N, C-alpha and C positions, 0 to 999 in steps of 0.2 A: 504494500500500500504506500504510494508516494503522494504526499499532500503539500509539503513546503508551506507557502504562504496561505494556503487554504485553511490551515489550522487556525490562523488568526481570524478568518472569516467565521468559522464555526463557533469560536469562542465569542465573537461579536454577536452572533445570533443568540447564543445562550444567555449573554448578558443584556441583550437588546440594546446595543449601543446606538444611540441616535445623535448625530451631530457631535460625536466625541464625548457625550455625557451619558453616564450610566443611569438608566431609568428602571422602571419595574421589571423584574426578571421574568415575569409571566410572559409566555410567548404571545406575540401579536396575532390577531386573527389574520388569516391568509390574505384577505383583501387589503389589509393595511401594510403588508410587507413590501419593501423595495425589492428590485431585482437582486441586489446583493444579499439581502436577507433571505429571500426565497432560496437562492443557491446555497447559502450557508446552512439553512435548515435541512436541505437535501443532503449536504455533505455530512452534517452532524448525524443524521439518521443512518447514512451509509457507514460512517465510522463505527457506530454502535453495533450495527448488524455485522460488520466485518469482524469485530472483536468476538462476537458470539459464534460466527462461522469458524474462526480460528480455534476457538476453544473446543468446537465440535470435531476438529481435525479434518476439515474438508480440504480437497486437493489443490484447488486453484489459488495460488498466492501471487499471481502476476497481474499487474494492472493493465487496462487497455492502453493502446498506443495510438498516437496521432502521427501519421507519416506524410500527409499532404494537406496543405492549407493555402488557398489562394483566393482572395476576394476578386469578384468579376464586375467591372463597370462601376458607374457612379449612380447616384440616386437623385431623381427629380422629385422634390417633396410635393409638388403640385400635381403630379400624375395620379392616376387612379390606383389606389392600393400600392403605394411605393414600397420597394423592397431592395435589399442587396443580396446578390447571389454569391455562393461560395462553392468552389471546387475543393472537395475534401475527401480524405481517406482516413478512417479510424477503425480499429479492429481489436478483437480480443481472441486469444488463442484457445481458450478452453470453455469457460462458462458463458461467454458471449456478452455483448454490450447490453446494458439495461437502461442507462440514462446518458444523455449528453446535454450539456448546457453551453451555449455559445453567446458571449456578451460582446457587443460593439459599443464603443464609447464616443460621445460627441465632444466638441470643443470645450463645452462648459461642464462636462462630466455626466450629462444625461445618458441613460443606457437604453439600448435596444437589445432584446434577448430572445433566443429560441431555446425552449426546453422540450426535449423529446424523450419519451419513455418507450422502451421496447423490451422484448423478452427473448433472450438467447440469440440475438442476431450477431453473427460472427464478424460482419464487416459492413460499414457504410462507405460506399465508394461511388462518388458521382457529384452531382450538383444539387445543392439545397438552397432554399431561400430563408433569409433572416429579416425580420422586421415587417413582414406582410401582416396586415391587420387581421386576416382570417385565421392566423395561427394562435390568437388568443393570448399572446404574451406582449410585453411592452414593444410598441411598434413605431414605425415611421408614420408621419402624418403631414398634412399641409402646414402644420405648425412647427415642424422639425427645424432645428438650428442649422443654417448653412455653414459650410467650412469643411475642414478635414476631420473625418472620423477614422477610428482605428480599432483593431481588435483589442479587447481588454483581457479576455481570458477564455479558455476552453476547459470544461470539466467533463471527465469521463468516469463511468463506473461500470462494473460487470456483475454477473450473476452471483458471484461470491463476495460482492461488496468491496472488492479491491477498487481503489479509485486513484485518479491522477489529475492534477491541475497543471495546465499549460499556461504560462504567462507570455507576454510579448517577446521577452528575451529567449524563451524556449521555442516559440513559433518562428521567429525570424530565420534561424538556420535552415528551416525547411525550404527556403528559397522563394516562397510565393509572395503575392501582394498582400500586405497586411493593413493597408489604409485605403481610403476612397473619399470622394468628395460628395457632399450633399449640397444640391443647388436649390435655392428658395428665394425667389425674387419678390414675393408678396408679403413679407413680414413673417415673423415667427413668434413663438411663445415658449420661453423656458422659465418664466416667473411663476412660482407657486401661488395659488390662491390664498386668501386670508379669511379668517373668521372674524367678523366684526361685532357680532352680538349673538346671544343665545338665551333661551328661557326653557325651563322644564315645565311643560304645560300640565303634566300629571304628577305633581309632587307626592300624592297619596293615592294608592290603589289597593283594592281588596280583591283577593282571588275569588271571593264568594259573591261579589257584586258585579253583575253584568253591565256592559255599557248601555247607555240609554237606547231604548228601542230594540234591544236584542233579547232573545229568549233566555230563560233561566239556565245557568250552566255555562254561558258564554264567558270566556276569560277576558279580562280587561286589556285595554290598549294603552301602551305608553307612548307619549308624544313629546318631542323636543323641537322647538322652533329655532331655526338658525338664520342669521344674516351673514352673507358672504360677499366677497369682492374678488375681482380678477383684473389684472392690468395688461400683461403681455409685453412683447418687445416689437412693436409695429403691427402686431395682430393680436387679437384677444380671443383665446380659445373659449373662455367662459366656464364657470363652475358647472360640473356635471352631476356630482353626487356627494353624499357624506355618510359617514358611519359614526354613531355615538355609542360607546360601550360603557355601561354601568357595572360597578363591582361591589359585591357584598364582601367586605373585608373582615378578617378575624383580627385578633390582637397583634398578630405579626405582619399585618398589612398584606396578607395573602388573600387572593380572591377565592371564596368558597362557592360563589355562584355569580353569574353575570347575566346581563340583559343587553342584547345588541340591537340597536335601532338603525334602520337604513332609510335613506331618502334620496330622491332624484329631483332636480329642478324641472319646472314645467317647460321653460323655454331655454334652450342652450344658446351659447354664443354671446351672453350678456356680460357686461362688466360688473354687474351686481345682481344678486338673487337672494330672495328670502323664501325659504321652504321648510318643510317638516321632515324629520326622521321619525319613523314609527316602528312599533313592534307589538305583537300580542304576547302576553306573558304565558309561560308554560303552566300546566296543571301541577307540576312538581316544583315550581319556583319556590325557593327558600324565602320565608318571610324575613324581613329585616330592613335596615336602612341602607340603601345602595347609594354609592357616590359615582359621579362621572370619572371614569378612568382615562379614556382616550376619546379624542375628537379628531376624525380624519376627514379631510376635504380634498377632493381631486377635481381637476379641470379636464376639458376635452383633449388637451395635449398631454395628459398623463402626468402633469406636474401636480404635486400634492404637498399638503402640510399636515403634520401629525402633532397634536398637542397632547401632552401627558401630564396628569394631575400631580402637583407637588405634594398633595396629601397622601399619595399612594406610591411614592418613590420617583415620580417624574420631576420635570423641571419647569412646569408651567402653572401659573396661578390662574386657574380656570374661573375663579370668582370675578376676574376682570371682565370676562365675557358673559358670565351668568350672574348678574348682580342679585337676582332673586333667589339664588341658591343652586347648588349642584347635586342635591340629594333627591332620591325617589324612595318613599317608604312603601313597602309591600306588606300587607297584613293578610291573615287568613280569611 
């Protein structure tokens, strides 16, 4: 198992390091994770599984290998479903590839990523696309920053959880093209949105009291109203959605239960938006006083801001945004 600098990424995921500051050690919901955090979480899981496989005495102890890597062409951000192609060869000699993650990095550090999971495939040899919006991972868009982009890293793992990380200095000796240009003549957006205001509209809920107009037994709805803004860099992507996570903490500030609220703006592409994040409580929701743990806001260009409560190990005073309070009391 060869990891090198990926070990630091896995540790960063475990500690949930955001902006160089240690925050609540509880893992972030998947939707709130950055490309680096998603990759680190996969690496950490593979590392744990590798240790278990080694203890069981399985035979494959050799990590997959990358033997060809060459980026093809440039990207026009204003085209339909922009992407960057890659000629690549990666293989595993015994248990076969299970995961590859390829990260491309922009001039200001934004990432485009392809994550692929497979089972026992011995070799990937040919041309693949990175950054196409249909792939469901961080992608290029009409808001992508123009300039020189380059490969950031390639992560490979196999069926026995051997893994290897390739960094730019590892990829360059393969002799292929490791950078490309993104062209965008109509403005771009690499500026994260901001939270401007918030209010907990349902500070008290009872599991036995149905919402107005609903039949007996209907579980209550939690609601948070958010005010947001987005600026851009010559173009405004506009806020797209938000997630608000409440935590029922014990005396050690560990979450024993959570409530996760989701919300989408009605009209995208605006420089400001007010909308609600909503959720229906579970029948087994633990009664108690929940506090806001995380507020995550993302725009249509995939820029995002993550605020984490200083009451629960984070670095943000959420009361500045929620002057009416950050708690939600759940009773039976």
